[in-house]
MIDOSE-1310 file (N, C-alpha, C; in nm, 2 decimals, decimal comma, always signed):
residues 304
mpgp	+3,04/+2,07/-1,43/+3,08/+2,15/-1,28/+3,22/+2,26/-1,31; +3,16/+2,38/-1,23/+3,30/+2,44/-1,18/+3,40/+2,42/-1,17; +3,50/+2,48/-1,31/+3,63/+2,44/-1,28/+3,72/+2,57/-1,18; +3,84/+2,58/-1,21/+3,92/+2,61/-1,11/+3,88/+2,76/-1,12
drvi	+3,84/+2,82/-1,24/+3,80/+2,98/-1,25/+3,70/+2,99/-1,19; +3,66/+2,92/-1,14/+3,44/+2,92/-1,12/+3,41/+3,04/-1,07; +3,34/+3,09/-1,06/+3,30/+3,23/-1,02/+3,26/+3,22/-0,88; +3,31/+3,34/-0,79/+3,27/+3,28/-0,62/+3,16/+3,39/-0,65
ppap	+3,06/+3,35/-0,60/+2,96/+3,48/-0,58/+3,00/+3,55/-0,44; +2,94/+3,69/-0,49/+2,98/+3,78/-0,37/+2,87/+3,83/-0,29; +2,77/+3,75/-0,30/+2,69/+3,74/-0,21/+2,56/+3,65/-0,25; +2,47/+3,59/-0,18/+2,33/+3,50/-0,20/+2,27/+3,60/-0,32
said	+2,26/+3,51/-0,42/+2,19/+3,54/-0,56/+2,08/+3,53/-0,55; +1,95/+3,63/-0,57/+1,85/+3,70/-0,58/+1,77/+3,63/-0,67; +1,87/+3,58/-0,77/+1,76/+3,55/-0,90/+1,84/+3,40/-0,94; +1,68/+3,31/-0,97/+1,72/+3,19/-1,06/+1,63/+3,18/-1,15
lhsh	+1,64/+3,16/-1,24/+1,60/+3,19/-1,37/+1,64/+3,03/-1,45; +1,66/+2,91/-1,41/+1,63/+2,78/-1,46/+1,66/+2,66/-1,36; +1,57/+2,61/-1,34/+1,52/+2,51/-1,25/+1,43/+2,40/-1,29; +1,42/+2,28/-1,21/+1,31/+2,18/-1,27/+1,29/+2,09/-1,17
tlrs	+1,14/+2,04/-1,13/+1,03/+1,98/-1,06/+1,04/+1,87/-1,05; +0,97/+1,74/-1,04/+0,96/+1,63/-1,07/+0,88/+1,62/-1,18; +0,79/+1,72/-1,25/+0,73/+1,73/-1,31/+0,80/+1,66/-1,46; +0,94/+1,69/-1,46/+1,05/+1,64/-1,57/+1,13/+1,54/-1,48
dgll	+1,25/+1,61/-1,46/+1,35/+1,53/-1,45/+1,42/+1,57/-1,36; +1,35/+1,72/-1,22/+1,35/+1,72/-1,13/+1,36/+1,62/-1,00; +1,38/+1,66/-0,88/+1,37/+1,56/-0,77/+1,25/+1,62/-0,69; +1,19/+1,73/-0,69/+1,15/+1,79/-0,58/+0,98/+1,83/-0,64
epie	+0,89/+1,82/-0,57/+0,79/+1,92/-0,62/+0,78/+2,05/-0,61; +0,67/+2,10/-0,72/+0,69/+2,27/-0,73/+0,69/+2,38/-0,58; +0,65/+2,30/-0,52/+0,65/+2,40/-0,37/+0,74/+2,36/-0,29; +0,79/+2,26/-0,30/+0,91/+2,24/-0,24/+1,02/+2,30/-0,31
lvqa	+1,06/+2,32/-0,43/+1,14/+2,37/-0,47/+1,15/+2,51/-0,48; +0,98/+2,60/-0,50/+0,99/+2,76/-0,46/+1,04/+2,78/-0,32; +0,97/+2,69/-0,22/+1,00/+2,71/-0,07/+1,16/+2,69/-0,03; +1,22/+2,59/-0,14/+1,38/+2,58/-0,11/+1,44/+2,74/-0,13
aaaa	+1,41/+2,80/-0,26/+1,45/+2,86/-0,32/+1,46/+3,01/-0,24; +1,35/+3,04/-0,23/+1,30/+3,15/-0,13/+1,42/+3,15/+0,02; +1,38/+3,03/+0,06/+1,47/+3,00/+0,19/+1,63/+3,04/+0,19; +1,67/+3,04/+0,07/+1,84/+3,04/-0,02/+1,84/+3,20/-0,05
gvkl	+1,72/+3,29/-0,06/+1,75/+3,44/-0,06/+1,63/+3,45/-0,21; +1,65/+3,37/-0,28/+1,60/+3,40/-0,44/+1,46/+3,48/-0,40; +1,43/+3,59/-0,52/+1,36/+3,69/-0,50/+1,26/+3,65/-0,64; +1,36/+3,63/-0,73/+1,27/+3,64/-0,89/+1,37/+3,47/-0,95
fait	+1,20/+3,40/-0,91/+1,24/+3,25/-0,98/+1,21/+3,19/-1,07; +1,24/+3,11/-1,16/+1,17/+3,01/-1,29/+1,18/+2,91/-1,22; +1,03/+2,83/-1,27/+1,04/+2,70/-1,31/+1,03/+2,68/-1,43; +1,16/+2,60/-1,46/+1,18/+2,54/-1,61/+1,15/+2,43/-1,68
dhdt	+1,12/+2,36/-1,62/+1,07/+2,22/-1,67/+1,08/+2,18/-1,79; +1,16/+2,04/-1,86/+1,13/+2,03/-2,00/+1,01/+1,99/-2,06; +1,00/+2,07/-2,14/+0,85/+2,06/-2,21/+0,71/+2,04/-2,15; +0,74/+2,09/-2,06/+0,61/+2,10/-1,94/+0,60/+2,19/-1,86
lagv	+0,46/+2,27/-1,88/+0,42/+2,35/-1,78/+0,35/+2,32/-1,65; +0,36/+2,21/-1,66/+0,24/+2,11/-1,53/+0,28/+2,15/-1,39; +0,40/+2,16/-1,35/+0,46/+2,20/-1,24/+0,41/+2,37/-1,21; +0,44/+2,41/-1,32/+0,40/+2,60/-1,29/+0,29/+2,61/-1,26
rtll	+0,15/+2,47/-1,31/+0,02/+2,50/-1,33/+0,03/+2,49/-1,15; +0,07/+2,35/-1,15/-0,01/+2,32/-0,95/+0,01/+2,46/-0,88; +0,15/+2,53/-0,92/+0,16/+2,69/-0,82/+0,03/+2,75/-0,84; +0,00/+2,75/-0,97/-0,07/+2,89/-1,02/-0,25/+2,85/-0,96
dgaa	-0,25/+2,69/-0,97/-0,38/+2,66/-0,97/-0,41/+2,70/-0,79; -0,29/+2,70/-0,74/-0,36/+2,73/-0,58/-0,33/+2,54/-0,51; -0,29/+2,47/-0,62/-0,32/+2,31/-0,57/-0,23/+2,25/-0,44; -0,09/+2,34/-0,49/-0,03/+2,29/-0,38/+0,02/+2,39/-0,25
gpwp	-0,06/+2,51/-0,28/-0,06/+2,59/-0,11/+0,00/+2,71/-0,16; +0,04/+2,79/-0,06/+0,13/+2,97/-0,15/+0,21/+2,91/-0,15; +0,32/+2,99/-0,23/+0,43/+3,01/-0,21/+0,50/+3,14/-0,14; +0,64/+3,16/-0,12/+0,69/+3,27/+0,00/+0,62/+3,35/-0,07
sdle	+0,55/+3,49/-0,01/+0,52/+3,60/-0,02/+0,60/+3,67/-0,13; +0,72/+3,74/-0,09/+0,84/+3,77/-0,16/+0,91/+3,71/-0,26; +0,83/+3,61/-0,31/+0,93/+3,53/-0,42/+0,81/+3,58/-0,54; +0,87/+3,60/-0,67/+0,83/+3,63/-0,78/+0,86/+3,49/-0,89
lvag	+0,72/+3,44/-0,91/+0,79/+3,34/-0,97/+0,73/+3,34/-1,15; +0,85/+3,30/-1,24/+0,83/+3,32/-1,36/+0,79/+3,19/-1,40; +0,72/+3,24/-1,50/+0,62/+3,07/-1,56/+0,71/+3,04/-1,68; +0,83/+2,95/-1,66/+0,87/+2,91/-1,77/+0,88/+2,75/-1,82
vein	+0,97/+2,73/-1,92/+1,00/+2,64/-1,96/+1,10/+2,55/-2,08; +1,17/+2,44/-2,06/+1,24/+2,45/-2,13/+1,24/+2,33/-2,26; +1,24/+2,36/-2,39/+1,19/+2,32/-2,45/+1,34/+2,24/-2,56; +1,36/+2,12/-2,57/+1,47/+2,02/-2,58/+1,43/+2,03/-2,77
avaa	+1,55/+2,11/-2,84/+1,49/+2,12/-3,00/+1,60/+2,07/-3,03; +1,58/+2,01/-3,18/+1,70/+1,92/-3,21/+1,69/+1,99/-3,32; +1,81/+1,98/-3,41/+1,84/+2,02/-3,53/+1,94/+1,97/-3,62; +1,98/+1,95/-3,72/+2,08/+1,92/-3,79/+2,21/+2,02/-3,81
ttsp	+2,35/+1,91/-3,77/+2,40/+2,04/-3,82/+2,53/+1,99/-3,83; +2,63/+2,08/-3,86/+2,79/+2,04/-3,90/+2,89/+2,09/-3,81; +2,84/+2,16/-3,72/+2,91/+2,21/-3,65/+3,03/+2,17/-3,59; +3,14/+2,23/-3,51/+3,25/+2,18/-3,46/+3,17/+2,10/-3,33
gtds	+3,18/+2,04/-3,26/+3,21/+2,00/-3,16/+3,05/+1,87/-3,14; +3,02/+1,86/-3,26/+2,86/+1,80/-3,24/+2,94/+1,63/-3,30; +2,82/+1,54/-3,32/+2,88/+1,42/-3,44/+2,70/+1,36/-3,48; +2,73/+1,26/-3,54/+2,60/+1,19/-3,63/+2,51/+1,33/-3,71
gede	+2,57/+1,43/-3,71/+2,49/+1,54/-3,77/+2,35/+1,52/-3,71; +2,38/+1,54/-3,53/+2,26/+1,61/-3,45/+2,30/+1,64/-3,38; +2,22/+1,80/-3,34/+2,28/+1,90/-3,26/+2,17/+1,92/-3,19; +2,16/+1,91/-3,03/+2,04/+1,91/-2,91/+2,11/+2,07/-2,84
ihvl	+1,98/+2,14/-2,93/+1,97/+2,29/-2,86/+1,86/+2,32/-2,76; +1,87/+2,36/-2,63/+1,78/+2,37/-2,56/+1,73/+2,54/-2,53; +1,57/+2,57/-2,57/+1,59/+2,69/-2,54/+1,47/+2,73/-2,43; +1,52/+2,80/-2,37/+1,39/+2,84/-2,22/+1,31/+2,94/-2,31
glgv	+1,17/+2,93/-2,24/+1,07/+3,00/-2,28/+1,05/+3,05/-2,10; +1,07/+3,22/-2,12/+1,06/+3,26/-1,98/+0,96/+3,36/-1,99; +0,87/+3,33/-1,90/+0,70/+3,42/-1,89/+0,63/+3,37/-2,01; +0,59/+3,25/-1,99/+0,50/+3,21/-2,13/+0,38/+3,21/-2,03
dprs	+0,27/+3,25/-2,10/+0,13/+3,22/-2,08/+0,13/+3,10/-2,06; +0,11/+3,04/-1,92/+0,06/+2,91/-1,87/-0,02/+2,87/-1,93; -0,16/+2,99/-2,00/-0,26/+2,92/-2,05/-0,27/+2,90/-2,22; -0,19/+2,94/-2,25/-0,20/+2,93/-2,40/-0,23/+2,81/-2,47
eafe	-0,32/+2,75/-2,51/-0,37/+2,67/-2,55/-0,29/+2,59/-2,69; -0,27/+2,69/-2,80/-0,16/+2,64/-2,87/+0,01/+2,62/-2,86; -0,01/+2,70/-2,73/+0,17/+2,64/-2,69/+0,19/+2,53/-2,63; +0,05/+2,51/-2,55/+0,01/+2,37/-2,46/+0,01/+2,26/-2,59
avla	-0,03/+2,24/-2,72/-0,02/+2,16/-2,80/+0,12/+2,11/-2,89; +0,22/+2,23/-2,83/+0,37/+2,23/-2,90/+0,42/+2,12/-2,79; +0,36/+2,16/-2,66/+0,47/+2,09/-2,53/+0,42/+1,94/-2,57; +0,29/+1,93/-2,55/+0,26/+1,80/-2,59/+0,30/+1,70/-2,67
gqra	+0,33/+1,75/-2,79/+0,40/+1,70/-2,93/+0,53/+1,66/-2,85; +0,59/+1,75/-2,81/+0,76/+1,74/-2,72/+0,73/+1,64/-2,66; +0,63/+1,59/-2,59/+0,61/+1,49/-2,46/+0,58/+1,36/-2,50; +0,50/+1,37/-2,61/+0,48/+1,20/-2,64/+0,60/+1,16/-2,75
hrrs	+0,67/+1,24/-2,82/+0,82/+1,24/-2,86/+0,92/+1,14/-2,75; +0,94/+1,23/-2,65/+1,00/+1,19/-2,51/+0,94/+1,08/-2,48; +0,83/+1,03/-2,47/+0,77/+0,96/-2,42/+0,83/+0,84/-2,48; +0,80/+0,81/-2,64/+0,89/+0,69/-2,74/+1,00/+0,70/-2,70
rfar	+1,06/+0,74/-2,68/+1,23/+0,75/-2,70/+1,23/+0,72/-2,52; +1,20/+0,76/-2,49/+1,22/+0,68/-2,33/+1,16/+0,50/-2,35; +1,07/+0,47/-2,40/+1,07/+0,34/-2,39/+1,19/+0,25/-2,48; +1,22/+0,33/-2,59/+1,31/+0,28/-2,65/+1,45/+0,26/-2,59
ivgr	+1,45/+0,38/-2,51/+1,58/+0,37/-2,42/+1,59/+0,21/-2,30; +1,44/+0,22/-2,29/+1,42/+0,11/-2,19/+1,43/-0,02/-2,23; +1,37/-0,03/-2,33/+1,37/-0,17/-2,42/+1,54/-0,19/-2,50; +1,61/-0,08/-2,51/+1,80/-0,09/-2,52/+1,87/-0,19/-2,45
lrel	+1,80/-0,13/-2,28/+1,88/-0,18/-2,13/+1,86/-0,30/-2,12; +1,72/-0,30/-2,17/+1,66/-0,47/-2,12/+1,76/-0,55/-2,23; +1,78/-0,51/-2,31/+1,85/-0,62/-2,45/+2,03/-0,60/-2,42; +2,06/-0,54/-2,31/+2,18/-0,52/-2,28/+2,20/-0,58/-2,15
gmpi	+2,10/-0,64/-2,07/+2,10/-0,73/-1,99/+2,08/-0,64/-1,89; +2,02/-0,49/-1,90/+1,97/-0,40/-1,77/+1,87/-0,38/-1,75; +1,78/-0,44/-1,72/+1,64/-0,43/-1,72/+1,60/-0,31/-1,60; +1,52/-0,23/-1,61/+1,51/-0,13/-1,53/+1,33/-0,13/-1,50
daql	+1,27/-0,22/-1,57/+1,11/-0,17/-1,53/+1,04/-0,18/-1,42; +1,11/-0,27/-1,36/+1,09/-0,28/-1,20/+1,09/-0,13/-1,13; +1,19/-0,09/-1,17/+1,21/+0,08/-1,08/+1,13/+0,18/-1,16; +1,08/+0,15/-1,27/+0,97/+0,29/-1,34/+0,83/+0,25/-1,26
taid	+0,79/+0,18/-1,23/+0,64/+0,12/-1,17/+0,57/+0,25/-1,12; +0,64/+0,30/-1,04/+0,61/+0,45/-0,97/+0,63/+0,60/-1,02; +0,64/+0,61/-1,13/+0,70/+0,74/-1,22/+0,57/+0,74/-1,26; +0,53/+0,90/-1,31/+0,39/+0,93/-1,33/+0,38/+0,88/-1,45
ttdd	+0,22/+0,88/-1,48/+0,26/+0,84/-1,66/+0,18/+0,91/-1,75; +0,10/+1,02/-1,62/+0,03/+1,12/-1,75/+0,07/+1,20/-1,79; +0,02/+1,25/-1,91/+0,02/+1,32/-2,02/+0,10/+1,43/-2,02; +0,08/+1,52/-1,92/+0,20/+1,64/-1,88/+0,31/+1,59/-1,81
falg	+0,37/+1,50/-1,75/+0,47/+1,45/-1,72/+0,57/+1,44/-1,83; +0,67/+1,48/-1,81/+0,82/+1,47/-1,93/+0,93/+1,40/-1,94; +0,84/+1,31/-1,94/+1,02/+1,15/-1,92/+1,14/+1,21/-1,98; +1,24/+1,18/-1,90/+1,41/+1,19/-1,99/+1,48/+1,10/-1,96
rpta	+1,56/+1,13/-1,99/+1,69/+1,03/-1,92/+1,74/+1,02/-1,82; +1,75/+1,15/-1,71/+1,78/+1,12/-1,58/+1,71/+1,05/-1,54; +1,58/+1,03/-1,57/+1,47/+0,92/-1,50/+1,55/+0,78/-1,53; +1,58/+0,76/-1,65/+1,62/+0,63/-1,65/+1,79/+0,60/-1,56
gral	+1,84/+0,69/-1,59/+1,99/+0,71/-1,49/+1,93/+0,67/-1,36; +1,86/+0,68/-1,31/+1,87/+0,69/-1,19/+1,79/+0,53/-1,16; +1,73/+0,49/-1,22/+1,69/+0,37/-1,21/+1,78/+0,27/-1,26; +1,88/+0,28/-1,29/+2,01/+0,23/-1,32/+2,16/+0,24/-1,22
vetg	+2,09/+0,34/-1,15/+2,20/+0,34/-1,01/+2,14/+0,31/-0,95; +1,96/+0,31/-0,92/+1,89/+0,18/-0,81/+1,94/+0,03/-0,84; +1,95/-0,02/-0,96/+1,96/-0,12/-0,98/+2,14/-0,16/-0,96; +2,23/-0,09/-0,98/+2,35/-0,16/-0,94/+2,41/-0,11/-1,06
fats	+2,34/-0,09/-1,19/+2,42/-0,07/-1,32/+2,54/+0,08/-1,33; +2,51/+0,15/-1,24/+2,57/+0,25/-1,23/+2,59/+0,30/-1,11; +2,69/+0,39/-1,07/+2,72/+0,45/-0,96/+2,67/+0,61/-0,94; +2,64/+0,63/-1,07/+2,54/+0,79/-1,03/+2,47/+0,83/-1,18
veda	+2,43/+0,89/-1,17/+2,37/+0,97/-1,30/+2,42/+1,00/-1,39; +2,54/+1,08/-1,37/+2,65/+1,11/-1,43/+2,73/+0,98/-1,50; +2,76/+0,86/-1,41/+2,85/+0,78/-1,45/+2,72/+0,69/-1,59; +2,60/+0,71/-1,53/+2,49/+0,60/-1,62/+2,52/+0,68/-1,75
ftrw	+2,48/+0,82/-1,77/+2,51/+0,89/-1,90/+2,68/+0,84/-1,98; +2,76/+0,84/-1,91/+2,87/+0,83/-1,95/+2,87/+0,67/-2,02; +2,83/+0,60/-1,94/+2,87/+0,48/-1,99/+2,71/+0,42/-2,06; +2,56/+0,47/-2,03/+2,50/+0,40/-2,14/+2,41/+0,49/-2,19
lgrg	+2,36/+0,58/-2,12/+2,27/+0,67/-2,19/+2,34/+0,82/-2,34; +2,43/+0,84/-2,26/+2,50/+0,95/-2,33/+2,52/+0,90/-2,47; +2,53/+1,04/-2,54/+2,53/+1,04/-2,73/+2,63/+0,96/-2,73; +2,64/+0,83/-2,82/+2,74/+0,73/-2,88/+2,76/+0,61/-2,76
apay	+2,66/+0,61/-2,64/+2,71/+0,50/-2,54/+2,55/+0,36/-2,63; +2,59/+0,27/-2,55/+2,53/+0,19/-2,63/+2,34/+0,16/-2,63; +2,31/+0,27/-2,48/+2,15/+0,23/-2,45/+2,12/+0,39/-2,55; +2,18/+0,46/-2,59/+2,16/+0,64/-2,65/+2,06/+0,63/-2,79
vprd	+1,94/+0,70/-2,76/+1,83/+0,68/-2,85/+1,84/+0,82/-2,89; +1,87/+0,88/-3,06/+1,82/+0,98/-3,09/+1,72/+1,10/-3,03; +1,72/+1,26/-3,05/+1,57/+1,28/-2,96/+1,50/+1,34/-3,13; +1,32/+1,29/-3,10/+1,33/+1,37/-3,22/+1,23/+1,49/-3,14
gigp	+1,21/+1,55/-3,24/+1,07/+1,69/-3,20/+1,11/+1,84/-3,27; +1,04/+1,92/-3,25/+1,10/+2,06/-3,29/+1,20/+2,15/-3,29; +1,24/+2,21/-3,41/+1,35/+2,28/-3,40/+1,36/+2,41/-3,31; +1,49/+2,45/-3,32/+1,54/+2,56/-3,23/+1,42/+2,67/-3,28
vdai	+1,45/+2,72/-3,45/+1,39/+2,83/-3,44/+1,20/+2,82/-3,43; +1,18/+2,66/-3,44/+1,01/+2,64/-3,43/+1,03/+2,65/-3,29; +1,06/+2,60/-3,17/+1,05/+2,64/-3,03/+1,09/+2,83/-2,99; +1,21/+2,88/-3,06/+1,17/+3,01/-3,04/+1,02/+3,05/-3,09
rair	+0,93/+3,03/-3,21/+0,84/+3,10/-3,22/+0,73/+3,07/-3,14; +0,72/+2,94/-3,10/+0,66/+2,93/-3,02/+0,62/+2,98/-2,92; +0,77/+3,01/-2,84/+0,75/+3,08/-2,70/+0,73/+3,22/-2,75; +0,73/+3,29/-2,81/+0,71/+3,42/-2,87/+0,54/+3,42/-2,89
aagg	+0,51/+3,35/-2,98/+0,35/+3,36/-2,95/+0,31/+3,34/-2,84; +0,38/+3,26/-2,76/+0,29/+3,25/-2,64/+0,37/+3,38/-2,49; +0,41/+3,49/-2,56/+0,41/+3,59/-2,47/+0,55/+3,54/-2,38; +0,64/+3,48/-2,42/+0,75/+3,47/-2,37/+0,88/+3,51/-2,44
lpvl	+0,97/+3,51/-2,36/+1,11/+3,56/-2,40/+1,20/+3,42/-2,41; +1,23/+3,41/-2,57/+1,32/+3,26/-2,58/+1,45/+3,31/-2,55; +1,51/+3,23/-2,45/+1,67/+3,25/-2,39/+1,73/+3,10/-2,46; +1,84/+3,11/-2,50/+1,94/+3,02/-2,52/+2,00/+2,93/-2,40
ahfw	+1,97/+2,81/-2,34/+2,01/+2,75/-2,24/+2,17/+2,74/-2,22; +2,26/+2,70/-2,14/+2,38/+2,68/-2,12/+2,45/+2,69/-2,22; +2,43/+2,73/-2,30/+2,56/+2,70/-2,49/+2,67/+2,76/-2,49; +2,76/+2,70/-2,39/+2,89/+2,79/-2,35/+2,97/+2,79/-2,44
sare	+2,92/+2,70/-2,58/+3,01/+2,75/-2,71/+3,01/+2,85/-2,80; +2,88/+2,95/-2,71/+2,82/+3,09/-2,81/+2,95/+3,10/-2,90; +3,07/+3,15/-2,80/+3,11/+3,22/-2,91/+3,22/+3,15/-3,03; +3,24/+3,01/-2,97/+3,29/+2,96/-3,13/+3,17/+2,96/-3,20
rlsd	+3,04/+2,95/-3,19/+2,93/+2,87/-3,29/+2,87/+3,03/-3,26; +2,95/+3,13/-3,28/+2,83/+3,32/-3,33/+2,80/+3,30/-3,42; +2,80/+3,22/-3,53/+2,74/+3,24/-3,64/+2,57/+3,13/-3,62; +2,59/+3,06/-3,59/+2,48/+2,97/-3,53/+2,36/+3,05/-3,43
vrel	+2,43/+3,11/-3,34/+2,37/+3,19/-3,24/+2,29/+3,31/-3,29; +2,37/+3,38/-3,38/+2,31/+3,50/-3,49/+2,21/+3,46/-3,59; +2,20/+3,33/-3,61/+2,07/+3,28/-3,70/+1,96/+3,29/-3,64; +1,98/+3,25/-3,52/+1,85/+3,18/-3,37/+1,81/+3,34/-3,38
aeag	+1,92/+3,40/-3,32/+1,87/+3,57/-3,28/+1,79/+3,61/-3,41; +1,82/+3,60/-3,55/+1,78/+3,68/-3,62/+1,60/+3,62/-3,64; +1,60/+3,48/-3,61/+1,46/+3,41/-3,59/+1,38/+3,45/-3,47; +1,43/+3,51/-3,36/+1,33/+3,57/-3,29/+1,42/+3,53/-3,14
lggi	+1,51/+3,48/-3,10/+1,57/+3,48/-2,99/+1,60/+3,59/-2,90; +1,56/+3,61/-2,76/+1,57/+3,73/-2,71/+1,66/+3,74/-2,61; +1,71/+3,62/-2,60/+1,80/+3,61/-2,47/+1,90/+3,49/-2,46; +2,02/+3,50/-2,39/+2,11/+3,40/-2,38/+2,15/+3,36/-2,23
evhh	+2,20/+3,28/-2,18/+2,22/+3,24/-2,03/+2,33/+3,23/-1,99; +2,38/+3,37/-2,00/+2,55/+3,42/-1,96/+2,56/+3,34/-1,83; +2,47/+3,32/-1,68/+2,50/+3,31/-1,62/+2,45/+3,18/-1,57; +2,54/+3,06/-1,56/+2,49/+2,93/-1,55/+2,59/+2,82/-1,44
wsfd	+2,52/+2,79/-1,37/+2,58/+2,74/-1,23/+2,74/+2,66/-1,28; +2,76/+2,60/-1,39/+2,85/+2,50/-1,46/+2,91/+2,59/-1,50; +2,97/+2,75/-1,55/+3,00/+2,82/-1,61/+3,17/+2,89/-1,53; +3,25/+2,87/-1,58/+3,32/+2,95/-1,52/+3,38/+3,06/-1,57
rptv	+3,48/+3,13/-1,52/+3,45/+3,28/-1,50/+3,50/+3,34/-1,69; +3,61/+3,26/-1,70/+3,60/+3,27/-1,85/+3,46/+3,25/-2,02; +3,40/+3,15/-1,90/+3,29/+3,13/-1,99/+3,18/+3,23/-2,00; +3,14/+3,27/-1,84/+3,03/+3,37/-1,85/+3,09/+3,48/-1,94
eava	+3,23/+3,57/-1,92/+3,26/+3,64/-1,97/+3,28/+3,64/-2,12; +3,28/+3,54/-2,21/+3,25/+3,49/-2,37/+3,10/+3,51/-2,41; +3,08/+3,45/-2,29/+2,86/+3,44/-2,32/+2,81/+3,59/-2,29; +2,90/+3,69/-2,24/+2,79/+3,80/-2,22/+2,89/+3,90/-2,30
evar	+2,97/+3,82/-2,38/+3,04/+3,91/-2,53/+2,93/+3,93/-2,64; +2,89/+3,77/-2,65/+2,85/+3,74/-2,73/+2,64/+3,82/-2,71; +2,64/+3,82/-2,59/+2,49/+3,85/-2,59/+2,49/+4,03/-2,61; +2,62/+4,05/-2,55/+2,63/+4,20/-2,60/+2,62/+4,24/-2,77
elrl	+2,70/+4,14/-2,83/+2,74/+4,21/-2,98/+2,58/+4,18/-3,05; +2,54/+4,10/-3,01/+2,39/+4,02/-3,02/+2,27/+4,11/-2,99; +2,26/+4,14/-2,87/+2,20/+4,25/-2,80/+2,12/+4,16/-2,75; +2,13/+4,04/-2,67/+2,06/+3,94/-2,66/+2,02/+3,95/-2,48
vpsg	+1,91/+3,94/-2,41/+1,93/+3,99/-2,28/+1,96/+3,85/-2,20; +2,05/+3,93/-2,10/+2,15/+3,81/-2,03/+2,04/+3,77/-1,92; +2,03/+3,57/-1,93/+1,99/+3,56/-1,83/+2,07/+3,48/-1,72; +2,06/+3,35/-1,62/+2,09/+3,32/-1,53/+1,99/+3,22/-1,45
gsdy	+2,09/+3,11/-1,43/+2,07/+3,07/-1,31/+2,10/+2,89/-1,29; +2,04/+2,83/-1,18/+2,15/+2,71/-1,14/+2,13/+2,57/-1,22; +2,01/+2,59/-1,29/+1,96/+2,41/-1,37/+1,95/+2,32/-1,28; +1,90/+2,38/-1,16/+1,87/+2,25/-1,03/+1,79/+2,15/-1,11
hgdl	+1,81/+2,06/-1,07/+1,75/+1,89/-1,06/+1,74/+1,81/-0,91; +1,87/+1,82/-0,86/+1,88/+1,74/-0,73/+1,99/+1,67/-0,71; +2,01/+1,59/-0,80/+2,12/+1,49/-0,77/+2,28/+1,49/-0,78; +2,32/+1,65/-0,79/+2,41/+1,74/-0,70/+2,43/+1,75/-0,61
gtya	+2,27/+1,74/-0,51/+2,31/+1,79/-0,34/+2,16/+1,86/-0,37; +2,12/+1,95/-0,24/+2,05/+2,00/-0,24/+2,05/+2,13/-0,30; +1,92/+2,21/-0,30/+1,90/+2,36/-0,37/+2,02/+2,44/-0,30; +1,98/+2,41/-0,17/+2,08/+2,54/-0,11/+2,25/+2,48/-0,13
qmha	+2,28/+2,40/-0,14/+2,43/+2,37/-0,19/+2,48/+2,43/-0,33; +2,38/+2,41/-0,44/+2,40/+2,44/-0,54/+2,33/+2,63/-0,53; +2,26/+2,68/-0,50/+2,23/+2,80/-0,49/+2,39/+2,91/-0,43; +2,44/+2,82/-0,34/+2,60/+2,87/-0,30/+2,68/+2,91/-0,39
glwv	+2,66/+2,80/-0,51/+2,76/+2,85/-0,63/+2,75/+2,93/-0,73; +2,61/+2,98/-0,70/+2,55/+3,05/-0,81/+2,57/+3,16/-0,80; +2,59/+3,25/-0,90/+2,59/+3,44/-0,91/+2,57/+3,46/-1,03; +2,41/+3,51/-1,02/+2,35/+3,60/-1,14/+2,32/+3,74/-1,07
ppev	+2,40/+3,79/-1,11/+2,38/+3,94/-1,10/+2,25/+4,03/-1,12; +2,24/+4,16/-1,02/+2,12/+4,19/-0,98/+2,03/+4,23/-1,10; +2,10/+4,29/-1,20/+2,09/+4,38/-1,33/+2,03/+4,30/-1,41; +2,05/+4,16/-1,41/+1,97/+4,05/-1,41/+1,82/+4,09/-1,45
adgi	+1,79/+4,08/-1,33/+1,62/+4,13/-1,36/+1,57/+4,20/-1,38; +1,67/+4,35/-1,42/+1,59/+4,42/-1,49/+1,58/+4,38/-1,62; +1,65/+4,35/-1,69/+1,64/+4,28/-1,84/+1,56/+4,18/-1,85; +1,52/+4,13/-1,76/+1,41/+4,01/-1,79/+1,28/+4,10/-1,80
hrag	+1,24/+4,18/-1,69/+1,15/+4,30/-1,64/+1,10/+4,33/-1,76; +1,24/+4,41/-1,85/+1,23/+4,50/-1,97/+1,19/+4,41/-2,08; +1,19/+4,33/-2,08/+1,15/+4,24/-2,16/+0,99/+4,18/-2,19; +0,93/+4,26/-2,10/+0,81/+4,23/-2,11/+0,72/+4,13/-2,13
vvgs	+0,79/+4,04/-2,04/+0,68/+3,87/-2,07/+0,61/+3,86/-1,96; +0,53/+3,80/-2,03/+0,35/+3,77/-1,96/+0,33/+3,72/-1,83; +0,43/+3,62/-1,79/+0,38/+3,49/-1,72/+0,47/+3,53/-1,60; +0,47/+3,63/-1,54/+0,57/+3,65/-1,41/+0,43/+3,65/-1,28
faqp	+0,44/+3,61/-1,19/+0,35/+3,57/-1,12/+0,40/+3,62/-0,93; +0,34/+3,73/-0,87/+0,35/+3,75/-0,74/+0,24/+3,66/-0,61; +0,29/+3,64/-0,53/+0,19/+3,55/-0,43/+0,10/+3,64/-0,39; -0,05/+3,60/-0,40/-0,15/+3,72/-0,39/-0,13/+3,72/-0,21
């Protein structure tokens, strides 16, 4: 959550390059989300569901109907990569690093195969989490009967968190993570999947710009970011909804030092309010769009 040194937007942000739909762990249909973004004044928008492009494809296929004509849609994804680490601030030798792929080719079969593997790991992990909750006397099976079970849906812990709220075992998704689902909590299950370097390479091969997401500790972990940049990382999220001003300044300094394209977004899911409410606290400077366009990403589409 933004702290006392939060960034005060000088105007409504016209850019949001990080958001989620109910094809992964968000709460809105893709068309509902782009309509909400356009209504808030966004002109450059990316859907970046975890490990799936299903939401983007429903828009590009026209199955959901037209989106607002003045909104440019960037085909994106957020890959939850896993790396072993001894870096400060992590434990159990496990480090989860999120890499956004902005402007990926949504028709790339090779990239889809990578994402399908990620989603298979998600389903296995989710089943183990549900099993642990059952063993703890907190069954949520009845709350999961209506969730999407198709292969292109990316299951995640927020789905379990919402089920815990519905059953009265948690007061909010945040509470569910703190007491039951977060790292070190009783129902936590480590993630399996590709590492960040493989994620970066897959995004590059699909024509996209790999962007390090919500890495607030970039200054303290500069050597890690440098290694990823040497492996092909092209950008870093400088302007995240949760970043206060000192964090923005620190991450911006890293972006300049390593010549990474600055990006930014709301990371909207839906649990903390409406899109309009979160957008009111988002500031992504207009020049960010210039850097994204100069990067030459292929998956950017205007409504015909």
